[in-house]
MIPA-378631 format. One record per residue (C-alpha): residue number from 1; z negated, y, x. Coordinates in steps of 0.02 Angstrom, whole numbers, plus 32768, in hexadecimal, padded with zeros to 4 digits. Each point is the difference from the previous one (the first is absolute). Layout:
% residues N
NODE sero   c3   c2   c1
NODE  NUM    Z    Y    X
...
END
This chain:
% residues 467
NODE sero   c3   c2   c1
NODE    1 D9C2 42B6 471A
NODE    2 80AA 7FB1 801C
NODE    3 7FFE 7FA2 80A4
NODE    4 8082 8055 806E
NODE    5 7FC1 7FC2 80A8
NODE    6 808F 7FBD 8069
NODE    7 807D 8018 7F73
NODE    8 80AE 803D 8030
NODE    9 8015 80A2 7F9E
NODE   10 809B 806D 7FFF
NODE   11 7FEE 80B6 7FC8
NODE   12 80AA 8038 7FBE
NODE   13 800C 80BD 800C
NODE   14 7F84 8065 8065
NODE   15 8049 80A3 7FC1
NODE   16 8008 80AE 804C
NODE   17 7F7A 8037 7F85
NODE   18 7F86 7F7B 803C
NODE   19 800E 7F95 7F64
NODE   20 7FE5 7F61 8064
NODE   21 7F75 8041 8070
NODE   22 7F6B 7FCE 7F97
NODE   23 803B 7F51 7FD8
NODE   24 8030 7FE0 80B7
NODE   25 7F54 8034 803E
NODE   26 7FAE 7F98 7F78
NODE   27 8064 7F64 802C
NODE   28 7FD3 8011 80B8
NODE   29 7F48 8012 7FD5
NODE   30 800C 7F60 7F99
NODE   31 8045 7FA0 8095
NODE   32 80B3 7FEE 7FC5
NODE   33 8091 7FF0 807A
NODE   34 805D 809E 7FCF
NODE   35 80B7 802D 8019
NODE   36 8043 80A6 7FC0
NODE   37 80B9 8013 7FDC
NODE   38 8056 80A2 7FD1
NODE   39 80B5 803C 7FFE
NODE   40 7FC9 80A2 8054
NODE   41 7FF3 8001 80BD
NODE   42 7F6D 8026 8072
NODE   43 802B 80B8 800E
NODE   44 8007 8019 7F44
NODE   45 7F5C 7FA5 7FE7
NODE   46 7FA6 804E 8094
NODE   47 7F76 805C 7F9E
NODE   48 7FD7 7F62 7F9D
NODE   49 8007 7F8C 8097
NODE   50 7F88 8072 805E
NODE   51 7F7B 7FDB 7F7E
NODE   52 8012 7F45 8020
NODE   53 7FF9 800E 80BD
NODE   54 7F97 7F79 8051
NODE   55 8005 7F88 7F6E
NODE   56 8048 7F50 8019
NODE   57 809C 801D 7F98
NODE   58 80B1 7FC3 8027
NODE   59 808B 8079 7FD1
NODE   60 80B4 7FE0 7FCE
NODE   61 8049 80AE 7FE9
NODE   62 80AC 8042 7FD7
NODE   63 802D 7F5E 7FA8
NODE   64 7FC5 7F70 7F94
NODE   65 8017 7F50 8044
NODE   66 8016 7F69 7F90
NODE   67 7F97 7F93 8073
NODE   68 7F68 8070 7FE9
NODE   69 8009 7FE8 7F43
NODE   70 801A 7F45 800F
NODE   71 7F6A 7FE8 8072
NODE   72 7F85 806F 7F9F
NODE   73 7F7B 7FB1 7F92
NODE   74 7FDE 80A4 7FA8
NODE   75 8070 809A 7FEE
NODE   76 7FB9 80A9 7FCF
NODE   77 8089 806E 7FB9
NODE   78 7FF6 80BC 8005
NODE   79 800F 804E 7F51
NODE   80 80A4 804F 8037
NODE   81 804E 7F53 801B
NODE   82 8058 7FBF 7F62
NODE   83 7FB3 7F5F 7FC1
NODE   84 80AA 7FA9 8000
NODE   85 8029 802F 80B4
NODE   86 8063 7F79 805B
NODE   87 7F7F 7FE6 8088
NODE   88 7F77 7FE4 7F80
NODE   89 806C 7F79 7FB0
NODE   90 800E 7FAD 80AA
NODE   91 7F43 8001 8011
NODE   92 7FE6 7FBA 7F51
NODE   93 807C 7F74 8020
NODE   94 7FA3 7FD5 80A0
NODE   95 7F5D 7FF4 7F9E
NODE   96 7FAC 80A4 802D
NODE   97 7F8F 805A 7F86
NODE   98 8033 80B3 7FD7
NODE   99 7F78 8082 7FE8
NODE  100 7FEA 80BD 8006
NODE  101 7F6B 8062 803E
NODE  102 7FCF 8023 7F4C
NODE  103 8008 7F4B 7FC7
NODE  104 7F91 7FCE 8092
NODE  105 7F87 808B 7FD2
NODE  106 7FF7 7FCB 7F48
NODE  107 7FDB 7F4C 8035
NODE  108 7F77 8036 807A
NODE  109 7FB0 8096 7FAB
NODE  110 7F51 7FD7 7FBB
NODE  111 7FEE 80A3 7F9F
NODE  112 8047 8038 7F58
NODE  113 80AE 804D 800E
NODE  114 8044 8094 7F9C
NODE  115 80BC 8010 8015
NODE  116 806E 8095 7FD4
NODE  117 80BD 800B 7FFA
NODE  118 8087 806A 7FB0
NODE  119 8095 806A 8030
NODE  120 7FA3 80A6 8007
NODE  121 7F49 8029 8012
NODE  122 7FC3 7F5D 804A
NODE  123 7FBB 804D 80A0
NODE  124 7FA6 808C 7FA4
NODE  125 7FBB 7F84 7F81
NODE  126 7FCA 7F87 8089
NODE  127 7FA4 8084 8067
NODE  128 7FB1 804F 7F66
NODE  129 7FC7 7F56 7FC0
NODE  130 7FB8 7FDC 80AC
NODE  131 7FA5 80A8 8001
NODE  132 7FB5 7FDC 7F55
NODE  133 7FC5 7F54 8036
NODE  134 7FBA 8042 80A5
NODE  135 7F96 807C 7F9F
NODE  136 7F9E 7F6A 7FBF
NODE  137 802F 7F77 807C
NODE  138 800A 8055 80AB
NODE  139 8044 7F63 8058
NODE  140 809F 7FFF 7F96
NODE  141 809B 7FD3 8067
NODE  142 80A6 805A 7FE2
NODE  143 809B 7FB3 804E
NODE  144 80AC 7FB7 7FDE
NODE  145 80A2 8063 7FFC
NODE  146 7FA8 8095 8050
NODE  147 8025 7FD2 80B5
NODE  148 7F52 7FB0 8001
NODE  149 7FFA 7F47 8029
NODE  150 7F9F 7FA2 7F7B
NODE  151 7FE5 7F68 8071
NODE  152 7FA8 8069 8083
NODE  153 7F7F 8036 7F7D
NODE  154 7FC9 7F4B 7FDF
NODE  155 7F67 8002 8074
NODE  156 7FAE 808A 7F98
NODE  157 8025 7FB2 7F56
NODE  158 7F78 7F9D 7FA7
NODE  159 8008 7FAD 7F55
NODE  160 7FBD 80A3 7FB9
NODE  161 8075 8079 805B
NODE  162 8082 804F 7F8D
NODE  163 80B0 8002 804B
NODE  164 807E 807F 7FBE
NODE  165 80B5 7FDB 8033
NODE  166 80A2 805E 7FEB
NODE  167 8087 7F7B 7FE9
NODE  168 80BA 801C 8016
NODE  169 8087 7F9E 7FA5
NODE  170 8027 7FA7 80A3
NODE  171 7F4C 7FCA 8019
NODE  172 7FF9 7FC8 7F4A
NODE  173 8099 7F92 801B
NODE  174 7F9A 7F99 807B
NODE  175 7F66 7FFF 7F91
NODE  176 806B 7FC5 7F6E
NODE  177 8048 7F70 8065
NODE  178 7F4E 7FCE 802D
NODE  179 7FC3 8012 7F4B
NODE  180 7F81 8088 802C
NODE  181 7FCE 809C 7F9E
NODE  182 7F66 8072 800F
NODE  183 7F70 7FED 7F86
NODE  184 8014 80B6 7FCE
NODE  185 80B3 803F 7FFE
NODE  186 8056 80A4 7FD4
NODE  187 80B7 8032 7FED
NODE  188 8016 80BD 8003
NODE  189 80B6 800C 7FC6
NODE  190 80AF 7FBD 8022
NODE  191 80A1 805E 8024
NODE  192 809A 7FD4 8069
NODE  193 7FD8 7FE4 80B7
NODE  194 8033 7F8C 808F
NODE  195 80A2 7FD2 7FA9
NODE  196 8049 7FE7 80AD
NODE  197 7F8A 7F6B 800C
NODE  198 7FFF 7FC3 7F4C
NODE  199 809B 7FCF 7F9D
NODE  200 7FC5 8059 7F63
NODE  201 7F73 8063 7FB2
NODE  202 7FCB 7F61 7FA8
NODE  203 7FEC 7FA5 80A6
NODE  204 7F9B 8092 8047
NODE  205 7F90 8001 7F65
NODE  206 7FE7 7F45 8010
NODE  207 7FC0 8016 80B2
NODE  208 7F83 8081 7FC2
NODE  209 7FCA 7F8F 7F71
NODE  210 7FBC 7F80 807C
NODE  211 7F62 8069 8009
NODE  212 7FCD 7FC1 7F53
NODE  213 8060 7F5E 7FE5
NODE  214 7F89 7F93 8065
NODE  215 7F5B 8047 7FC3
NODE  216 7F7D 7F8D 7FB5
NODE  217 7FC2 800A 7F4C
NODE  218 7F68 8069 8031
NODE  219 8064 807E 8066
NODE  220 8036 80AD 7FC3
NODE  221 80A5 805E 800E
NODE  222 800A 80BB 7FD9
NODE  223 80AE 8034 7FCC
NODE  224 8052 80A8 7FDE
NODE  225 800A 800E 7F43
NODE  226 808C 8081 800B
NODE  227 8075 7F9B 806F
NODE  228 8068 7F81 7FA0
NODE  229 8023 7F91 8097
NODE  230 7F49 7FFC 8032
NODE  231 7FC2 7FE7 7F4D
NODE  232 8072 7F69 7FEE
NODE  233 7F9B 7FA6 8088
NODE  234 7F71 7FEF 7F82
NODE  235 805E 7F74 7FA9
NODE  236 7FFC 7F97 809E
NODE  237 7F53 802C 8043
NODE  238 7F8B 7F69 8003
NODE  239 7F63 806B 8003
NODE  240 7FBC 8091 7F9B
NODE  241 8072 8098 7FEF
NODE  242 7FBC 80B1 8007
NODE  243 8060 80A2 7FF4
NODE  244 8005 80B1 8044
NODE  245 805E 8096 7FBC
NODE  246 8025 80AF 803F
NODE  247 7FE9 80A7 7FA7
NODE  248 80AB 8000 7FAD
NODE  249 7FEC 7F50 7FBC
NODE  250 8036 7FD6 7F4F
NODE  251 7FC5 7F4C 8011
NODE  252 7FA7 7FAC 7F70
NODE  253 7F42 7FEF 8011
NODE  254 7FC4 7F70 806B
NODE  255 7F57 7FAA 8012
NODE  256 7FEA 7FF6 80BD
NODE  257 802C 807D 8088
NODE  258 800D 80BA 8020
NODE  259 8064 808E 7FB5
NODE  260 8007 80BE 8006
NODE  261 7FD4 8052 7F5C
NODE  262 7FE9 80BB 7FE1
NODE  263 7FE7 8022 80BA
NODE  264 7F81 7F73 8016
NODE  265 8011 7F56 8052
NODE  266 7FB9 7F7F 7F89
NODE  267 7FC6 7F4F 8029
NODE  268 801A 7F8A 7F6D
NODE  269 7FAA 7F58 7FF2
NODE  270 800C 7FBA 7F51
NODE  271 7FAB 8077 7F88
NODE  272 7FA9 805F 808C
NODE  273 804C 809A 8050
NODE  274 7FBF 806A 8091
NODE  275 803F 80A0 8051
NODE  276 801A 7FDF 80B9
NODE  277 8045 80A8 8039
NODE  278 804A 80A7 7FCC
NODE  279 80A8 8044 8038
NODE  280 7FA3 807D 806E
NODE  281 7FB5 7F6F 8063
NODE  282 80AD 7FCF 8040
NODE  283 803C 805C 809C
NODE  284 80AB 7FAB 8004
NODE  285 8097 805C 7FB9
NODE  286 8075 7FC0 7F7A
NODE  287 7FFB 7F93 7F65
NODE  288 8035 7F69 8066
NODE  289 7F5E 800D 8063
NODE  290 7F9B 8002 7F5F
NODE  291 804D 7F56 7FDA
NODE  292 7FCE 7FC6 80AF
NODE  293 7F4E 803D 7FDF
NODE  294 7FFC 7F9E 7F5D
NODE  295 803B 7F63 805A
NODE  296 7F7F 8010 808C
NODE  297 7F74 8025 7F85
NODE  298 802C 7F66 7F98
NODE  299 7FF4 7F90 8098
NODE  300 7F5D 8051 8039
NODE  301 7FAC 7FF1 7F56
NODE  302 8039 7F4C 7FEC
NODE  303 7FB2 7FDA 80A8
NODE  304 7F5B 804E 7FCC
NODE  305 8002 80AD 804F
NODE  306 7F8B 807A 7FA9
NODE  307 8048 809A 7FAD
NODE  308 7F9F 807A 806D
NODE  309 803F 7FAC 80A0
NODE  310 80B2 7FFB 7FBB
NODE  311 7FFD 80B8 7FD4
NODE  312 7FB5 8032 80A9
NODE  313 808C 7FA3 805C
NODE  314 8083 8050 7F91
NODE  315 7FBD 80AF 801F
NODE  316 800B 7FEA 80BC
NODE  317 80AC 7FAC 8007
NODE  318 807F 8080 803D
NODE  319 8098 7F90 8012
NODE  320 805E 7F97 807E
NODE  321 805D 8039 809D
NODE  322 80BE 8005 7FEB
NODE  323 7FF2 8004 7F41
NODE  324 800C 80B1 7FBB
NODE  325 7F9F 8034 809B
NODE  326 7FEB 80BD 8017
NODE  327 8033 8028 80B2
NODE  328 7FFC 80BC 800E
NODE  329 8019 80A6 7FA8
NODE  330 806A 807C 8061
NODE  331 803F 80A9 7FC3
NODE  332 7FC9 7FD1 7F50
NODE  333 8063 7F5C 8001
NODE  334 7FA8 7F5A 7FEE
NODE  335 8042 7F6A 8062
NODE  336 7FDC 7F54 7FB7
NODE  337 801D 7F56 8051
NODE  338 8030 7F76 7F85
NODE  339 805D 7F92 807D
NODE  340 7FCA 7F5E 7FAB
NODE  341 806E 802E 7F6B
NODE  342 8081 7F80 803C
NODE  343 8049 7FE2 7F51
NODE  344 8046 807B 7F81
NODE  345 7F75 7FDF 7F82
NODE  346 7F7C 8039 807E
NODE  347 805E 80A2 8025
NODE  348 8012 8020 7F45
NODE  349 7F43 7FED 7FE8
NODE  350 7FE3 807A 808F
NODE  351 8072 8082 7FB1
NODE  352 7FA8 7FF0 7F59
NODE  353 7F57 801F 8053
NODE  354 8033 80AD 8040
NODE  355 8010 809F 7F99
NODE  356 8040 8074 808B
NODE  357 80B6 801C 8035
NODE  358 8023 7F6E 8074
NODE  359 8078 7FE4 808F
NODE  360 800F 7F43 8012
NODE  361 802F 7FA8 80A2
NODE  362 8051 7F5E 7FC7
NODE  363 8078 7F78 8035
NODE  364 7FFF 7F75 8080
NODE  365 8022 7F45 8008
NODE  366 8040 7F9A 7F6E
NODE  367 7F9A 7F79 7FA8
NODE  368 8083 7FE0 7F7B
NODE  369 7FAF 8074 7F80
NODE  370 8050 8073 7F7F
NODE  371 7FEA 80BD 8013
NODE  372 8038 8040 7F55
NODE  373 7F51 8025 7FBD
NODE  374 7FC6 804E 80A4
NODE  375 8099 8070 8005
NODE  376 7FE2 8038 7F4D
NODE  377 7F4A 8025 8026
NODE  378 802F 8062 809C
NODE  379 807D 806A 7FA0
NODE  380 7F7F 8021 7F77
NODE  381 7F64 801C 806A
NODE  382 802E 802B 80B4
NODE  383 8031 80A9 8045
NODE  384 8069 7FB0 8089
NODE  385 8022 7F5A 8057
NODE  386 800E 7FEA 80BC
NODE  387 804E 7F59 802E
NODE  388 7FDA 7F8D 8092
NODE  389 808C 7F93 8044
NODE  390 7FFE 7F48 7FD5
NODE  391 805D 7F74 7FA9
NODE  392 7FBA 8030 7F55
NODE  393 8023 80BA 800E
NODE  394 80B6 7FFA 7FC6
NODE  395 7FC6 7FA6 7F62
NODE  396 7F7E 8088 7FE2
NODE  397 8082 8087 801F
NODE  398 8075 7FB0 7F81
NODE  399 7F73 7FF1 7F82
NODE  400 7FD4 80B8 8019
NODE  401 80B5 8033 7FE3
NODE  402 8002 7F99 7F5F
NODE  403 7F5B 804A 7FC6
NODE  404 8043 80B1 801D
NODE  405 8093 7FDB 7F8C
NODE  406 7F88 7FDD 7F71
NODE  407 7F84 808D 801E
NODE  408 800C 80BE 7FF1
NODE  409 7F8A 800D 8095
NODE  410 803F 8009 80B3
NODE  411 7F96 7FDF 8099
NODE  412 8025 8024 80B6
NODE  413 802A 7F67 8069
NODE  414 7FFC 8002 80BD
NODE  415 802D 7F79 807F
NODE  416 8001 7F73 8021
NODE  417 7FA4 801B 80A4
NODE  418 7FF4 7F85 8090
NODE  419 7F58 8046 8039
NODE  420 7F64 8019 7F97
NODE  421 7FD9 80A1 805C
NODE  422 80A6 804A 7FC6
NODE  423 7FDB 7FCA 7F4E
NODE  424 7F55 8053 8005
NODE  425 804F 809F 8045
NODE  426 807F 8001 7F73
NODE  427 7F78 7FE6 7F7E
NODE  428 7F99 808C 804C
NODE  429 8095 8076 7FF7
NODE  430 800F 7FDD 7F44
NODE  431 7F46 8012 7FDB
NODE  432 7FA7 809B 7FC1
NODE  433 7F45 8023 7FEB
NODE  434 7FBD 7F92 7F76
NODE  435 807E 7F74 8021
NODE  436 7FE1 7F4F 803B
NODE  437 8061 7FA2 8086
NODE  438 7FEE 7F48 7FD2
NODE  439 8032 7F6D 806E
NODE  440 801C 7F7C 7F7A
NODE  441 809C 7FA1 8038
NODE  442 8014 7F7F 7F75
NODE  443 804E 7F91 8087
NODE  444 7FCD 7F8D 808D
NODE  445 7FEA 8044 80B0
NODE  446 8056 7F84 8074
NODE  447 8088 8049 806C
NODE  448 7FBA 80AC 8025
NODE  449 7F4A 7FC8 800D
NODE  450 7F98 7F69 8034
NODE  451 7FB7 7FF7 7F50
NODE  452 7FC9 8074 7F74
NODE  453 7F5D 8026 805B
NODE  454 8061 803B 8099
NODE  455 8065 806F 7F8B
NODE  456 7F5F 804A 7FBA
NODE  457 7FB5 8018 80AD
NODE  458 809B 805B 803B
NODE  459 7FFB 806F 7F65
NODE  460 7F49 802C 801E
NODE  461 8023 802B 80B6
NODE  462 809A 8068 7FDA
NODE  463 7FA7 8062 7F77
NODE  464 7F65 801E 806A
NODE  465 806D 8044 808B
NODE  466 8057 8080 7F90
NODE  467 7FD4 80B1 8034
END
């Protein structure tokens, strides 16, 4: 363990979503002298502060003070804080070490770590990988970018406890600076996202690449054979490279990994091949989820999970809340919550997974992403689009108008609406028996909602209250 007793530690960014909760509690337990600083005030942070009540923590809220960063020996930055933030530079100049919760966890974790990242599918792949491992290793820990503090799981982790982590690009920035990568890594795919944070797609991809760049020679990275940006990481991976491929793959044969072939998921290890599952074993909709299944199965097999345990976990895995989550069927119309589609590529994948006439609720806050492809997909595959207000919505409207100019198809467009309830009502008015109302915004949630999960919770409540 790192000796934190009596050390002056500053947690930068507690967060309204509780992102700093776990690390703050951990630091207190280790005997550190903890100060929390956040630009939000006490009222905004009330739910999070309530969970720290009674702990010996000093708070500096509604501001950051230079003196706190100069006097700290260790600063823990929230993933949402840019690594080049001015206050972090002040701390570095004063001699403070800069860490994140995830870098501390990697340094302290005694068990083997499996890490998953990507633009789409990382949560589904993480939870499915965890389910497969738990079928054989019941003590498997699942944490990371799932609103589950990895540090708080340390007491139950032994040298033989598998740890499955979802890792965001922001968490990987910190791991890259510390030269840390998981022993088993997986990159699901890459498409434009968070371009309000990153200067270019190349910079975003470089952040994701940190998951493999610091592996050791005996480590393994499973990469998406059908994604050019992900495949390119193989040239820089220090360890062994394995592959996974979805059902529509045209990739050349490879010697290690998983791929779908004639409706079967095949495990390939040199000259040996084994059928792991059939298409009927998968309960998740869409070709994109078959790629996620291939990724999870590759990690599980590489870790030593037996085929029977893997298949049993797959057959019982029904999906993840807020990701293509069936909410209700009313008057013959299905309502589906895909609120975590916060980028156009995710909304496109959702549309391709449905074969019914679909009314899509889309729009929201801008992350600096293009909407041309999403607009084209909406015009081709949606019955109608209901727009939510937000900084990105005018861009989506303009892209839809452009897509209409180049397509003989015309779809109904309603909104934008300031309230989700009004958007749901408009979608309901457009729907007929056999249709789907799909919340798949393709945009971030800030502004109208606390976060994308709040957006999904409101959608569930509104739909359940429909009479």
